[in-house]
A tleap script that builds the chain and sets N, CA, C and O, in Angstrom:
source leaprc.protein.ff14SB
mol = sequence {
  NMET GLU ARG VAL THR GLY THR GLY LEU GLY
  LEU ASP GLY CYS ALA VAL ARG GLY LEU GLY
  GLY GLY ASP ARG LEU VAL LEU HIE LEU ASP
  GLY GLY LEU ARG LEU THR VAL ARG ASN ASP
  PHE ARG LEU LEU ARG GLY ALA GLU VAL ASP
  HIE PHE TYR PRO ALA LEU GLY VAL ALA PRO
  SER GLY ALA LEU GLY ALA LEU SER GLU ALA
  THR VAL THR ALA ALA THR VAL THR ALA ALA
  GLY GLY LEU ARG LEU ALA PHE ASP THR GLY
  HIE THR LEU ALA VAL ALA PRO ASP PRO GLY
  PRO GLY GLY PRO VAL HIE PRO TRP GLN LEU
  ALA SER PRO ALA GLY LEU LEU PHE THR GLY
  GLY PRO ASP GLY GLY PRO ALA CALA
}
set mol.1.N position { 0.846 -1.173 0.000 }
set mol.1.CA position { 0.000 0.000 0.000 }
set mol.1.C position { 0.893 1.239 0.000 }
set mol.1.O position { 1.810 1.353 0.814 }
set mol.2.N position { 0.625 2.139 -0.894 }
set mol.2.CA position { 1.387 3.376 -0.985 }
set mol.2.C position { 0.670 4.453 -0.185 }
set mol.2.O position { -0.519 4.699 -0.388 }
set mol.3.N position { 1.382 5.082 0.708 }
set mol.3.CA position { 0.789 6.167 1.490 }
set mol.3.C position { 1.006 7.465 0.737 }
set mol.3.O position { 2.133 7.808 0.378 }
set mol.4.N position { -0.061 8.170 0.505 }
set mol.4.CA position { 0.008 9.453 -0.194 }
set mol.4.C position { -0.441 10.523 0.784 }
set mol.4.O position { -1.547 10.442 1.320 }
set mol.5.N position { 0.387 11.514 1.025 }
set mol.5.CA position { 0.037 12.574 1.962 }
set mol.5.C position { -0.104 13.887 1.218 }
set mol.5.O position { -0.349 13.899 0.011 }
set mol.6.N position { 0.048 14.977 1.922 }
set mol.6.CA position { -0.163 16.289 1.340 }
set mol.6.C position { 0.572 16.527 0.036 }
set mol.6.O position { 0.058 17.229 -0.835 }
set mol.7.N position { 1.761 15.962 -0.125 }
set mol.7.CA position { 2.499 16.179 -1.367 }
set mol.7.C position { 1.970 15.306 -2.493 }
set mol.7.O position { 2.278 15.560 -3.658 }
set mol.8.N position { 1.173 14.270 -2.173 }
set mol.8.CA position { 0.618 13.404 -3.209 }
set mol.8.C position { -0.737 13.913 -3.657 }
set mol.8.O position { -0.856 14.568 -4.692 }
set mol.9.N position { -1.754 13.608 -2.874 }
set mol.9.CA position { -3.105 14.055 -3.212 }
set mol.9.C position { -3.365 15.488 -2.772 }
set mol.9.O position { -4.294 16.127 -3.267 }
set mol.10.N position { -2.568 15.997 -1.859 }
set mol.10.CA position { -2.777 17.365 -1.386 }
set mol.10.C position { -3.947 17.494 -0.441 }
set mol.10.O position { -4.592 18.542 -0.402 }
set mol.11.N position { -4.241 16.451 0.325 }
set mol.11.CA position { -5.425 16.466 1.179 }
set mol.11.C position { -5.144 16.598 2.669 }
set mol.11.O position { -6.046 16.969 3.420 }
set mol.12.N position { -3.925 16.308 3.127 }
set mol.12.CA position { -3.619 16.431 4.558 }
set mol.12.C position { -3.927 17.850 5.022 }
set mol.12.O position { -3.451 18.817 4.429 }
set mol.13.N position { -4.716 17.973 6.072 }
set mol.13.CA position { -5.060 19.273 6.625 }
set mol.13.C position { -6.207 19.968 5.933 }
set mol.13.O position { -6.622 21.040 6.374 }
set mol.14.N position { -6.737 19.398 4.863 }
set mol.14.CA position { -7.874 20.006 4.163 }
set mol.14.C position { -9.158 19.771 4.950 }
set mol.14.O position { -9.424 18.659 5.407 }
set mol.15.N position { -9.938 20.814 5.098 }
set mol.15.CA position { -11.233 20.703 5.765 }
set mol.15.C position { -12.331 20.473 4.740 }
set mol.15.O position { -12.265 20.965 3.614 }
set mol.16.N position { -13.333 19.723 5.147 }
set mol.16.CA position { -14.522 19.525 4.323 }
set mol.16.C position { -15.379 20.772 4.484 }
set mol.16.O position { -15.767 21.116 5.600 }
set mol.17.N position { -15.677 21.448 3.389 }
set mol.17.CA position { -16.461 22.685 3.419 }
set mol.17.C position { -17.905 22.479 2.971 }
set mol.17.O position { -18.752 23.356 3.146 }
set mol.18.N position { -18.173 21.314 2.393 }
set mol.18.CA position { -19.532 21.008 1.959 }
set mol.18.C position { -19.616 19.578 1.487 }
set mol.18.O position { -18.615 18.976 1.097 }
set mol.19.N position { -20.823 19.036 1.525 }
set mol.19.CA position { -21.080 17.666 1.080 }
set mol.19.C position { -22.182 17.680 0.037 }
set mol.19.O position { -23.134 18.453 0.137 }
set mol.20.N position { -22.051 16.825 -0.959 }
set mol.20.CA position { -23.090 16.673 -1.965 }
set mol.20.C position { -23.448 15.212 -2.103 }
set mol.20.O position { -22.629 14.335 -1.829 }
set mol.21.N position { -24.664 14.950 -2.526 }
set mol.21.CA position { -25.120 13.572 -2.669 }
set mol.21.C position { -25.777 13.350 -4.008 }
set mol.21.O position { -25.479 14.026 -4.993 }
set mol.22.N position { -26.676 12.391 -4.024 }
set mol.22.CA position { -27.331 11.989 -5.264 }
set mol.22.C position { -26.787 10.645 -5.683 }
set mol.22.O position { -26.802 9.697 -4.899 }
set mol.23.N position { -26.302 10.548 -6.920 }
set mol.23.CA position { -25.745 9.281 -7.403 }
set mol.23.C position { -24.235 9.210 -7.157 }
set mol.23.O position { -23.545 8.385 -7.756 }
set mol.24.N position { -23.728 10.070 -6.281 }
set mol.24.CA position { -22.309 10.108 -5.928 }
set mol.24.C position { -22.167 10.872 -4.617 }
set mol.24.O position { -23.066 11.620 -4.232 }
set mol.25.N position { -21.058 10.688 -3.942 }
set mol.25.CA position { -20.714 11.512 -2.787 }
set mol.25.C position { -19.696 12.534 -3.255 }
set mol.25.O position { -18.711 12.183 -3.905 }
set mol.26.N position { -19.928 13.793 -2.929 }
set mol.26.CA position { -18.986 14.849 -3.289 }
set mol.26.C position { -18.551 15.553 -2.015 }
set mol.26.O position { -19.380 16.046 -1.250 }
set mol.27.N position { -17.242 15.594 -1.793 }
set mol.27.CA position { -16.670 16.340 -0.689 }
set mol.27.C position { -16.023 17.587 -1.262 }
set mol.27.O position { -15.075 17.501 -2.041 }
set mol.28.N position { -16.538 18.747 -0.875 }
set mol.28.CA position { -15.965 20.027 -1.277 }
set mol.28.C position { -14.956 20.389 -0.193 }
set mol.28.O position { -15.315 20.552 0.973 }
set mol.29.N position { -13.694 20.513 -0.589 }
set mol.29.CA position { -12.602 20.711 0.357 }
set mol.29.C position { -11.971 22.087 0.205 }
set mol.29.O position { -12.252 22.820 -0.743 }
set mol.30.N position { -11.110 22.417 1.163 }
set mol.30.CA position { -10.351 23.666 1.084 }
set mol.30.C position { -9.685 23.812 -0.277 }
set mol.30.O position { -9.372 22.824 -0.941 }
set mol.31.N position { -9.476 25.049 -0.676 }
set mol.31.CA position { -8.742 25.331 -1.910 }
set mol.31.C position { -9.508 24.984 -3.169 }
set mol.31.O position { -8.922 24.916 -4.249 }
set mol.32.N position { -10.814 24.761 -3.051 }
set mol.32.CA position { -11.606 24.417 -4.226 }
set mol.32.C position { -11.439 22.982 -4.682 }
set mol.32.O position { -11.925 22.610 -5.751 }
set mol.33.N position { -10.745 22.156 -3.872 }
set mol.33.CA position { -10.606 20.741 -4.233 }
set mol.33.C position { -11.960 20.045 -4.101 }
set mol.33.O position { -12.763 20.370 -3.227 }
set mol.34.N position { -12.190 19.087 -4.987 }
set mol.34.CA position { -13.461 18.350 -4.984 }
set mol.34.C position { -13.154 16.864 -5.156 }
set mol.34.O position { -12.568 16.448 -6.155 }
set mol.35.N position { -13.564 16.074 -4.161 }
set mol.35.CA position { -13.419 14.628 -4.233 }
set mol.35.C position { -14.785 14.041 -4.550 }
set mol.35.O position { -15.745 14.254 -3.809 }
set mol.36.N position { -14.875 13.301 -5.652 }
set mol.36.CA position { -16.122 12.689 -6.082 }
set mol.36.C position { -15.976 11.175 -5.986 }
set mol.36.O position { -15.056 10.591 -6.557 }
set mol.37.N position { -16.902 10.545 -5.251 }
set mol.37.CA position { -16.896 9.095 -5.065 }
set mol.37.C position { -18.139 8.539 -5.748 }
set mol.37.O position { -19.264 8.863 -5.368 }
set mol.38.N position { -17.927 7.700 -6.761 }
set mol.38.CA position { -19.040 7.089 -7.492 }
set mol.38.C position { -19.191 5.611 -7.162 }
set mol.38.O position { -20.228 5.015 -7.453 }
set mol.39.N position { -18.173 5.017 -6.561 }
set mol.39.CA position { -18.193 3.593 -6.231 }
set mol.39.C position { -18.761 3.387 -4.830 }
set mol.39.O position { -18.838 4.329 -4.041 }
set mol.40.N position { -19.156 2.160 -4.526 }
set mol.40.CA position { -19.601 1.825 -3.183 }
set mol.40.C position { -18.477 2.152 -2.204 }
set mol.40.O position { -17.298 1.999 -2.525 }
set mol.41.N position { -18.854 2.603 -1.004 }
set mol.41.CA position { -17.849 2.960 -0.011 }
set mol.41.C position { -18.364 2.682 1.390 }
set mol.41.O position { -19.554 2.449 1.605 }
set mol.42.N position { -17.443 2.712 2.328 }
set mol.42.CA position { -17.768 2.514 3.735 }
set mol.42.C position { -17.293 3.710 4.537 }
set mol.42.O position { -16.299 4.350 4.195 }
set mol.43.N position { -18.016 4.003 5.612 }
set mol.43.CA position { -17.601 5.006 6.578 }
set mol.43.C position { -17.420 4.279 7.901 }
set mol.43.O position { -18.375 3.732 8.452 }
set mol.44.N position { -16.203 4.275 8.404 }
set mol.44.CA position { -15.869 3.535 9.617 }
set mol.44.C position { -15.561 4.486 10.763 }
set mol.44.O position { -14.986 5.556 10.565 }
set mol.45.N position { -15.952 4.077 11.961 }
set mol.45.CA position { -15.560 4.783 13.185 }
set mol.45.C position { -15.583 3.760 14.298 }
set mol.45.O position { -16.646 3.315 14.729 }
set mol.46.N position { -14.394 3.389 14.761 }
set mol.46.CA position { -14.296 2.341 15.766 }
set mol.46.C position { -14.871 1.054 15.203 }
set mol.46.O position { -14.487 0.612 14.120 }
set mol.47.N position { -15.794 0.455 15.947 }
set mol.47.CA position { -16.422 -0.795 15.504 }
set mol.47.C position { -17.632 -0.547 14.599 }
set mol.47.O position { -18.211 -1.497 14.074 }
set mol.48.N position { -18.017 0.715 14.411 }
set mol.48.CA position { -19.176 1.047 13.578 }
set mol.48.C position { -18.770 1.127 12.106 }
set mol.48.O position { -17.760 1.740 11.760 }
set mol.49.N position { -19.570 0.501 11.253 }
set mol.49.CA position { -19.330 0.548 9.808 }
set mol.49.C position { -20.661 0.826 9.113 }
set mol.49.O position { -21.631 0.089 9.291 }
set mol.50.N position { -20.696 1.887 8.329 }
set mol.50.CA position { -21.866 2.206 7.510 }
set mol.50.C position { -21.480 1.994 6.056 }
set mol.50.O position { -20.428 2.455 5.614 }
set mol.51.N position { -22.334 1.294 5.310 }
set mol.51.CA position { -22.099 1.009 3.892 }
set mol.51.C position { -22.979 1.937 3.053 }
set mol.51.O position { -24.135 2.193 3.389 }
set mol.52.N position { -22.408 2.432 1.958 }
set mol.52.CA position { -23.129 3.335 1.074 }
set mol.52.C position { -22.994 2.858 -0.365 }
set mol.52.O position { -21.941 2.371 -0.778 }
set mol.53.N position { -24.071 3.007 -1.115 }
set mol.53.CA position { -24.146 2.549 -2.502 }
set mol.53.C position { -24.656 3.704 -3.364 }
set mol.53.O position { -25.866 3.858 -3.532 }
set mol.54.N position { -23.748 4.518 -3.913 }
set mol.54.CA position { -24.160 5.696 -4.670 }
set mol.54.C position { -25.154 5.417 -5.789 }
set mol.54.O position { -25.990 6.271 -6.086 }
set mol.55.N position { -25.087 4.263 -6.409 }
set mol.55.CA position { -26.031 3.952 -7.490 }
set mol.55.C position { -27.470 3.952 -6.974 }
set mol.55.O position { -28.412 4.139 -7.745 }
set mol.56.N position { -27.635 3.741 -5.664 }
set mol.56.CA position { -28.972 3.746 -5.053 }
set mol.56.C position { -29.312 5.095 -4.446 }
set mol.56.O position { -30.425 5.293 -3.957 }
set mol.57.N position { -28.369 6.020 -4.470 }
set mol.57.CA position { -28.586 7.352 -3.915 }
set mol.57.C position { -27.867 7.531 -2.589 }
set mol.57.O position { -27.864 6.640 -1.740 }
set mol.58.N position { -27.258 8.700 -2.427 }
set mol.58.CA position { -26.524 9.039 -1.216 }
set mol.58.C position { -27.033 10.388 -0.719 }
set mol.58.O position { -27.111 11.351 -1.482 }
set mol.59.N position { -27.379 10.449 0.571 }
set mol.59.CA position { -27.788 11.710 1.187 }
set mol.59.C position { -26.659 12.189 2.095 }
set mol.59.O position { -26.178 11.421 2.928 }
set mol.60.N position { -26.226 13.443 1.951 }
set mol.60.CA position { -25.120 13.950 2.772 }
set mol.60.C position { -25.584 14.327 4.182 }
set mol.60.O position { -25.348 15.441 4.649 }
set mol.61.N position { -26.241 13.388 4.842 }
set mol.61.CA position { -26.739 13.603 6.197 }
set mol.61.C position { -26.519 12.320 6.986 }
set mol.61.O position { -25.853 11.401 6.508 }
set mol.62.N position { -27.067 12.253 8.176 }
set mol.62.CA position { -26.891 11.066 8.996 }
set mol.62.C position { -25.429 10.834 9.288 }
set mol.62.O position { -24.719 11.756 9.688 }
set mol.63.N position { -24.965 9.598 9.090 }
set mol.63.CA position { -23.566 9.259 9.371 }
set mol.63.C position { -22.607 10.116 8.538 }
set mol.63.O position { -21.561 10.535 9.035 }
set mol.64.N position { -22.959 10.378 7.279 }
set mol.64.CA position { -22.083 11.192 6.424 }
set mol.64.C position { -22.018 12.643 6.888 }
set mol.64.O position { -21.029 13.334 6.643 }
set mol.65.N position { -23.058 13.096 7.550 }
set mol.65.CA position { -23.076 14.465 8.051 }
set mol.65.C position { -21.946 14.749 9.028 }
set mol.65.O position { -21.552 15.899 9.219 }
set mol.66.N position { -21.421 13.680 9.653 }
set mol.66.CA position { -20.299 13.842 10.584 }
set mol.66.C position { -19.050 14.356 9.886 }
set mol.66.O position { -18.145 14.878 10.538 }
set mol.67.N position { -18.990 14.215 8.565 }
set mol.67.CA position { -17.816 14.690 7.825 }
set mol.67.C position { -17.870 16.183 7.531 }
set mol.67.O position { -16.868 16.775 7.131 }
set mol.68.N position { -19.023 16.786 7.726 }
set mol.68.CA position { -19.155 18.217 7.483 }
set mol.68.C position { -18.236 18.974 8.434 }
set mol.68.O position { -18.346 18.828 9.651 }
set mol.69.N position { -17.352 19.763 7.899 }
set mol.69.CA position { -16.366 20.545 8.648 }
set mol.69.C position { -15.263 19.695 9.280 }
set mol.69.O position { -14.475 20.212 10.071 }
set mol.70.N position { -15.189 18.386 8.947 }
set mol.70.CA position { -14.089 17.539 9.421 }
set mol.70.C position { -12.825 17.902 8.651 }
set mol.70.O position { -12.894 18.517 7.587 }
set mol.71.N position { -11.685 17.525 9.186 }
set mol.71.CA position { -10.404 17.783 8.532 }
set mol.71.C position { -9.717 16.460 8.213 }
set mol.71.O position { -9.672 15.556 9.047 }
set mol.72.N position { -9.184 16.356 7.000 }
set mol.72.CA position { -8.464 15.158 6.583 }
set mol.72.C position { -7.131 15.118 7.332 }
set mol.72.O position { -6.375 16.089 7.330 }
set mol.73.N position { -6.855 13.974 7.975 }
set mol.73.CA position { -5.587 13.806 8.687 }
set mol.73.C position { -4.633 12.884 7.940 }
set mol.73.O position { -3.425 12.930 8.173 }
set mol.74.N position { -5.154 12.047 7.046 }
set mol.74.CA position { -4.304 11.149 6.254 }
set mol.74.C position { -5.071 10.689 5.034 }
set mol.74.O position { -6.286 10.502 5.084 }
set mol.75.N position { -4.352 10.507 3.936 }
set mol.75.CA position { -4.927 9.979 2.702 }
set mol.75.C position { -4.055 8.837 2.224 }
set mol.75.O position { -2.838 8.980 2.105 }
set mol.76.N position { -4.679 7.701 1.952 }
set mol.76.CA position { -3.939 6.533 1.496 }
set mol.76.C position { -4.565 6.024 0.213 }
set mol.76.O position { -5.771 5.787 0.157 }
set mol.77.N position { -3.751 5.855 -0.818 }
set mol.77.CA position { -4.192 5.251 -2.064 }
set mol.77.C position { -3.563 3.863 -2.114 }
set mol.77.O position { -2.343 3.728 -2.012 }
set mol.78.N position { -4.385 2.838 -2.270 }
set mol.78.CA position { -3.853 1.479 -2.331 }
set mol.78.C position { -3.206 1.236 -3.695 }
set mol.78.O position { -3.437 1.980 -4.648 }
set mol.79.N position { -2.406 0.199 -3.767 }
set mol.79.CA position { -1.748 -0.142 -5.029 }
set mol.79.C position { -2.765 -0.411 -6.135 }
set mol.79.O position { -2.485 -0.178 -7.311 }
set mol.80.N position { -3.954 -0.907 -5.753 }
set mol.80.CA position { -5.008 -1.200 -6.732 }
set mol.80.C position { -5.845 0.025 -7.075 }
set mol.80.O position { -6.690 -0.044 -7.967 }
set mol.81.N position { -5.629 1.152 -6.384 }
set mol.81.CA position { -6.363 2.373 -6.699 }
set mol.81.C position { -7.521 2.669 -5.784 }
set mol.81.O position { -8.334 3.539 -6.096 }
set mol.82.N position { -7.631 1.978 -4.658 }
set mol.82.CA position { -8.647 2.300 -3.652 }
set mol.82.C position { -8.220 3.540 -2.882 }
set mol.82.O position { -7.093 4.011 -3.032 }
set mol.83.N position { -9.107 4.063 -2.068 }
set mol.83.CA position { -8.831 5.286 -1.316 }
set mol.83.C position { -9.284 5.120 0.122 }
set mol.83.O position { -10.365 4.594 0.386 }
set mol.84.N position { -8.455 5.570 1.046 }
set mol.84.CA position { -8.817 5.648 2.465 }
set mol.84.C position { -8.476 7.047 2.948 }
set mol.84.O position { -7.330 7.487 2.851 }
set mol.85.N position { -9.478 7.740 3.468 }
set mol.85.CA position { -9.274 9.060 4.053 }
set mol.85.C position { -9.583 8.984 5.532 }
set mol.85.O position { -10.656 8.520 5.917 }
set mol.86.N position { -8.661 9.433 6.366 }
set mol.86.CA position { -8.886 9.519 7.807 }
set mol.86.C position { -9.192 10.971 8.147 }
set mol.86.O position { -8.616 11.893 7.570 }
set mol.87.N position { -10.106 11.158 9.089 }
set mol.87.CA position { -10.538 12.498 9.486 }
set mol.87.C position { -10.297 12.724 10.974 }
set mol.87.O position { -10.176 11.770 11.743 }
set mol.88.N position { -10.229 13.982 11.369 }
set mol.88.CA position { -10.010 14.312 12.773 }
set mol.88.C position { -11.194 13.932 13.660 }
set mol.88.O position { -11.086 14.006 14.884 }
set mol.89.N position { -12.298 13.536 13.083 }
set mol.89.CA position { -13.470 13.087 13.846 }
set mol.89.C position { -13.353 11.629 14.282 }
set mol.89.O position { -14.180 11.136 15.048 }
set mol.90.N position { -12.315 10.939 13.788 }
set mol.90.CA position { -12.170 9.510 14.063 }
set mol.90.C position { -12.778 8.641 12.979 }
set mol.90.O position { -12.691 7.415 13.050 }
set mol.91.N position { -13.391 9.252 11.981 }
set mol.91.CA position { -13.989 8.507 10.869 }
set mol.91.C position { -12.942 8.198 9.806 }
set mol.91.O position { -11.964 8.928 9.644 }
set mol.92.N position { -13.167 7.104 9.088 }
set mol.92.CA position { -12.369 6.758 7.914 }
set mol.92.C position { -13.321 6.460 6.772 }
set mol.92.O position { -14.245 5.658 6.914 }
set mol.93.N position { -13.096 7.101 5.651 }
set mol.93.CA position { -13.855 6.853 4.429 }
set mol.93.C position { -13.029 5.897 3.579 }
set mol.93.O position { -11.892 6.207 3.223 }
set mol.94.N position { -13.594 4.735 3.251 }
set mol.94.CA position { -12.872 3.718 2.487 }
set mol.94.C position { -13.613 3.430 1.187 }
set mol.94.O position { -14.768 3.002 1.200 }
set mol.95.N position { -12.938 3.669 0.067 }
set mol.95.CA position { -13.521 3.452 -1.258 }
set mol.95.C position { -12.786 2.290 -1.916 }
set mol.95.O position { -11.563 2.308 -2.055 }
set mol.96.N position { -13.551 1.285 -2.316 }
set mol.96.CA position { -12.959 0.123 -2.989 }
set mol.96.C position { -12.467 0.526 -4.376 }
set mol.96.O position { -13.040 1.416 -5.004 }
set mol.97.N position { -11.398 -0.130 -4.859 }
set mol.97.CA position { -10.850 0.233 -6.164 }
set mol.97.C position { -11.584 -0.378 -7.337 }
set mol.97.O position { -11.416 0.070 -8.471 }
set mol.98.N position { -12.389 -1.385 -7.090 }
set mol.98.CA position { -12.967 -2.172 -8.182 }
set mol.98.C position { -14.478 -2.021 -8.277 }
set mol.98.O position { -15.219 -2.659 -7.530 }
set mol.99.N position { -14.932 -1.178 -9.193 }
set mol.99.CA position { -16.377 -1.046 -9.385 }
set mol.99.C position { -16.955 -2.349 -9.940 }
set mol.99.O position { -16.290 -3.083 -10.670 }
set mol.100.N position { -18.190 -2.609 -9.581 }
set mol.100.CA position { -18.862 -3.803 -10.089 }
set mol.100.C position { -19.185 -3.668 -11.563 }
set mol.100.O position { -18.974 -2.610 -12.156 }
set mol.101.N position { -19.703 -4.748 -12.163 }
set mol.101.CA position { -20.088 -4.692 -13.582 }
set mol.101.C position { -21.056 -3.536 -13.832 }
set mol.101.O position { -22.034 -3.357 -13.106 }
set mol.102.N position { -20.771 -2.778 -14.845 }
set mol.102.CA position { -21.626 -1.641 -15.174 }
set mol.102.C position { -21.399 -0.439 -14.277 }
set mol.102.O position { -22.110 0.561 -14.381 }
set mol.103.N position { -20.401 -0.534 -13.385 }
set mol.103.CA position { -20.113 0.560 -12.460 }
set mol.103.C position { -19.290 1.647 -13.119 }
set mol.103.O position { -19.029 1.600 -14.321 }
set mol.104.N position { -18.880 2.636 -12.320 }
set mol.104.CA position { -18.118 3.760 -12.886 }
set mol.104.C position { -16.742 3.320 -13.369 }
set mol.104.O position { -16.163 2.370 -12.841 }
set mol.105.N position { -16.227 4.018 -14.374 }
set mol.105.CA position { -14.893 3.732 -14.881 }
set mol.105.C position { -13.860 3.993 -13.787 }
set mol.105.O position { -12.928 3.209 -13.606 }
set mol.106.N position { -14.025 5.086 -13.068 }
set mol.106.CA position { -13.134 5.439 -11.964 }
set mol.106.C position { -13.973 5.539 -10.693 }
set mol.106.O position { -14.929 6.313 -10.641 }
set mol.107.N position { -13.623 4.762 -9.669 }
set mol.107.CA position { -14.419 4.764 -8.449 }
set mol.107.C position { -14.395 6.097 -7.707 }
set mol.107.O position { -15.341 6.428 -6.993 }
set mol.108.N position { -13.338 6.848 -7.871 }
set mol.108.CA position { -13.251 8.172 -7.241 }
set mol.108.C position { -12.322 9.061 -8.066 }
set mol.108.O position { -11.456 8.580 -8.797 }
set mol.109.N position { -12.528 10.362 -7.927 }
set mol.109.CA position { -11.712 11.335 -8.644 }
set mol.109.C position { -11.480 12.545 -7.754 }
set mol.109.O position { -12.354 12.942 -6.983 }
set mol.110.N position { -10.297 13.122 -7.869 }
set mol.110.CA position { -9.959 14.353 -7.173 }
set mol.110.C position { -9.724 15.424 -8.228 }
set mol.110.O position { -8.953 15.229 -9.167 }
set mol.111.N position { -10.399 16.559 -8.064 }
set mol.111.CA position { -10.269 17.650 -9.030 }
set mol.111.C position { -10.044 18.968 -8.295 }
set mol.111.O position { -10.403 19.119 -7.128 }
set mol.112.N position { -9.444 19.909 -9.006 }
set mol.112.CA position { -9.275 21.282 -8.524 }
set mol.112.C position { -10.070 22.172 -9.472 }
set mol.112.O position { -10.610 21.686 -10.466 }
set mol.113.N position { -10.148 23.469 -9.178 }
set mol.113.CA position { -10.829 24.359 -10.120 }
set mol.113.C position { -10.192 24.337 -11.514 }
set mol.113.O position { -10.850 24.660 -12.503 }
set mol.114.N position { -8.915 23.958 -11.589 }
set mol.114.CA position { -8.221 23.922 -12.883 }
set mol.114.C position { -8.469 22.630 -13.648 }
set mol.114.O position { -8.156 22.551 -14.836 }
set mol.115.N position { -9.030 21.609 -12.987 }
set mol.115.CA position { -9.298 20.353 -13.679 }
set mol.115.C position { -8.977 19.135 -12.848 }
set mol.115.O position { -8.689 19.231 -11.655 }
set mol.116.N position { -9.031 17.999 -13.492 }
set mol.116.CA position { -8.824 16.704 -12.854 }
set mol.116.C position { -7.376 16.550 -12.392 }
set mol.116.O position { -6.443 16.866 -13.131 }
set mol.117.N position { -7.194 16.054 -11.142 }
set mol.117.CA position { -5.863 15.851 -10.588 }
set mol.117.C position { -5.487 14.384 -10.474 }
set mol.117.O position { -4.338 14.016 -10.717 }
set mol.118.N position { -6.452 13.536 -10.103 }
set mol.118.CA position { -6.153 12.135 -9.812 }
set mol.118.C position { -7.418 11.321 -9.991 }
set mol.118.O position { -8.512 11.773 -9.656 }
set mol.119.N position { -7.263 10.115 -10.523 }
set mol.119.CA position { -8.390 9.190 -10.638 }
set mol.119.C position { -8.042 7.897 -9.909 }
set mol.119.O position { -6.884 7.479 -9.896 }
set mol.120.N position { -9.035 7.271 -9.310 }
set mol.120.CA position { -8.833 6.017 -8.614 }
set mol.120.C position { -9.155 4.837 -9.501 }
set mol.120.O position { -9.606 4.989 -10.637 }
set mol.121.N position { -8.913 3.650 -8.954 }
set mol.121.CA position { -9.205 2.418 -9.679 }
set mol.121.C position { -7.948 1.771 -10.213 }
set mol.121.O position { -6.867 2.357 -10.159 }
set mol.122.N position { -8.090 0.549 -10.733 }
set mol.122.CA position { -6.930 -0.189 -11.238 }
set mol.122.C position { -6.152 0.554 -12.330 }
set mol.122.O position { -4.937 0.390 -12.436 }
set mol.123.N position { -6.832 1.362 -13.136 }
set mol.123.CA position { -6.169 2.107 -14.205 }
set mol.123.C position { -6.002 3.573 -13.854 }
set mol.123.O position { -5.706 4.395 -14.721 }
set mol.124.N position { -6.193 3.905 -12.574 }
set mol.124.CA position { -6.138 5.308 -12.143 }
set mol.124.C position { -4.725 5.785 -11.888 }
set mol.124.O position { -3.757 5.041 -12.051 }
set mol.125.N position { -4.626 7.033 -11.486 }
set mol.125.CA position { -3.345 7.634 -11.149 }
set mol.125.C position { -3.422 9.123 -11.369 }
set mol.125.O position { -4.500 9.662 -11.620 }
set mol.126.N position { -2.287 9.797 -11.278 }
set mol.126.CA position { -2.296 11.252 -11.516 }
set mol.126.C position { -2.779 11.569 -12.923 }
set mol.126.O position { -2.435 10.877 -13.881 }
set mol.127.N position { -3.578 12.621 -13.036 }
set mol.127.CA position { -4.079 13.035 -14.348 }
set mol.127.C position { -2.920 13.595 -15.162 }
set mol.127.O position { -2.040 14.281 -14.641 }
set mol.128.N position { -2.948 13.286 -16.444 }
set mol.128.CA position { -1.849 13.748 -17.331 }
set mol.128.C position { -2.066 15.189 -17.714 }
set mol.128.O position { -1.261 15.760 -18.450 }
savepdb mol mol.pdb
quit
């Protein structure tokens, strides 16, 4: 597993400034960064695990509401292209790298106001 910190994804210390839902989870972060999750994901805190399926709809409330105004403390991209974000609230957002049949091409993407920065998944990586 490759650990990516502030110099990689640029997320260490970034605060969540807004959440969006629908058929994806969108985290609006400091500096205009936007993390979009289209693949199934989990939100973990201690022994608690909540599962989310964006294809069925995601509401940025309830368990996900805990991420509002949270700060990213660590970002990890797995060798297969999965994503784990740790927050100062004790929560961890875990996105699997492998979308199911008919799923999104990239399970997650990180973008800035200037454009796409990084895509997740087996064929993901820094945007060219």
